[in-house]
DODO-642910 format. One record per residue (C-alpha): residue in one letter; x, y, z. Coordinates in steps of 0.2 Angstrom, whole numbers, padded with zeros to 4 digits, always signed. Layout:
! DODO-642910
AXYZ
...
//
This chain:
! DODO-642910
M+0000+0000+0000
S+0008+0016-0005
D-0005+0028+0004
K-0003+0027+0022
K-0021+0033+0028
G-0031+0019+0034
F-0048+0018+0043
V-0054+0007+0057
Y-0072+0005+0062
N-0085-0007+0069
L-0092-0017+0054
T-0108-0020+0063
D-0113-0001+0062
P-0126+0001+0048
N-0117+0017+0043
F-0100+0008+0041
V-0098+0011+0023
S-0103+0029+0022
K-0092+0033+0037
L-0077+0024+0030
M-0079+0032+0013
S-0081+0049+0021
V-0063+0050+0026
N-0056+0043+0009
P-0044+0030+0016
R-0033+0019+0005
W-0035+0004+0016
Y-0046-0002+0032
Y-0048-0014+0046
T-0062-0019+0057
W-0053-0027+0072
G-0057-0044+0064
L-0053-0056+0050
H-0066-0050+0037
G-0070-0034+0029
S-0086-0028+0020
P-0090-0034+0003
Q-0097-0017-0001
V-0080-0009+0001
D-0068-0009-0014
L-0052-0005-0004
P-0038-0016+0003
F-0043-0024+0019
V-0031-0028+0032
P-0036-0042+0044
M-0032-0042+0063
A-0029-0057+0074
W-0039-0049+0088
G-0036-0062+0101
K-0039-0080+0106
G-0055-0082+0096
S-0049-0073+0081
L-0034-0080+0072
P-0031-0079+0053
Q-0037-0094+0043
E-0032-0087+0026
D-0017-0079+0018
S-0016-0060+0017
P-0002-0048+0012
I-0003-0039+0029
I-0010-0045+0046
L-0011-0034+0061
G-0007-0042+0078
F-0018-0043+0094
N-0028-0029+0100
E-0023-0022+0116
P-0017-0038+0124
D-0012-0030+0140
G-0030-0024+0143
A-0043-0034+0152
A-0057-0027+0142
Q-0048-0031+0125
S-0039-0046+0119
N-0032-0049+0137
L-0017-0060+0133
T-0001-0064+0143
V+0015-0062+0133
Q+0016-0081+0134
Q-0001-0084+0127
A+0002-0072+0113
L+0018-0080+0108
S+0010-0097+0108
M-0002-0091+0095
W+0011-0080+0085
A+0016-0094+0073
R-0002-0096+0067
V-0003-0077+0064
T+0014-0076+0055
S+0010-0091+0044
Y-0004-0082+0035
G+0004-0065+0032
D+0018-0058+0022
R+0020-0043+0033
I+0015-0044+0051
G+0011-0029+0063
S+0015-0031+0081
P+0001-0032+0094
A-0005-0014+0098
T-0004-0012+0117
A-0015-0001+0128
G+0000+0003+0139
N+0015+0014+0134
P+0026+0003+0122
T+0042+0012+0128
T+0041+0008+0146
M+0055-0003+0152
G+0048-0021+0154
C+0031-0017+0146
W+0021-0030+0138
L+0027-0026+0120
E+0045-0026+0125
Q+0043-0043+0133
F+0034-0049+0117
M+0047-0041+0105
D+0061-0049+0114
A+0054-0066+0110
A+0044-0064+0094
P+0052-0072+0079
K+0043-0061+0066
V+0037-0043+0067
D+0038-0032+0052
F+0031-0016+0060
I+0025-0009+0076
C+0006-0005+0078
V+0003+0010+0090
H-0013+0016+0098
W-0012+0035+0103
Y-0026+0043+0114
A-0020+0059+0123
P-0023+0077+0124
P-0019+0087+0108
N-0001+0090+0109
S+0009+0086+0093
A+0026+0088+0101
S+0021+0075+0114
F+0015+0063+0100
L+0030+0065+0089
K+0042+0063+0104
E+0033+0046+0108
I+0034+0040+0090
D+0052+0044+0090
A+0055+0034+0106
I+0045+0019+0099
W+0056+0020+0084
A+0072+0021+0094
K+0067+0006+0105
Y+0061-0006+0091
K+0069+0001+0075
K+0054-0004+0064
P+0042+0005+0054
I+0027+0012+0064
W+0008+0011+0060
V-0003+0022+0071
T-0018+0010+0070
E-0029+0020+0082
F-0028+0038+0086
A-0039+0051+0094
V-0039+0066+0106
A-0043+0060+0123
D-0043+0069+0140
W-0045+0054+0152
S-0043+0065+0167
G-0057+0077+0163
K-0044+0091+0166
F-0049+0102+0151
P-0066+0109+0148
G-0074+0102+0133
G-0061+0087+0133
F-0046+0097+0126
A-0035+0111+0130
P-0039+0125+0118
N-0022+0133+0120
L-0013+0117+0114
V-0023+0117+0098
Q-0016+0127+0084
//
């Protein structure tokens, strides 16, 4: 894929196709193994977790969704590694699991996984934070420095988990 802009959304939403097309992406994923037959764009399957492992070949496969989160795929590093051969056997290019926690923290879930995983071609990153481009770029640089692999930001949104800013963001940080 030469264009980097992708899209992720819940396939069960009846407005899925119109929402996807409104952002003019070049590829998409759905947190699952299958895309929509109504969409004529490259689809990238995701091995979401234990119950969602690839069953057919694909040029690109994304790794597990937030395996370090109890509300997501909720996998130990050892569980993920035990399924990884199945994931990599169906894809040419394999994206790492995208963790909920900071992937640059010493001893974090992704670091442990990457120390033992036999094949990961790029790092998948989720970014939810207040709107601060310098902070975002600093984190992306740190991820690159740590893993030395291309980075795909597969989830991204402005978020204010603390409720610190009125309206959910800091107006003085938005240019």
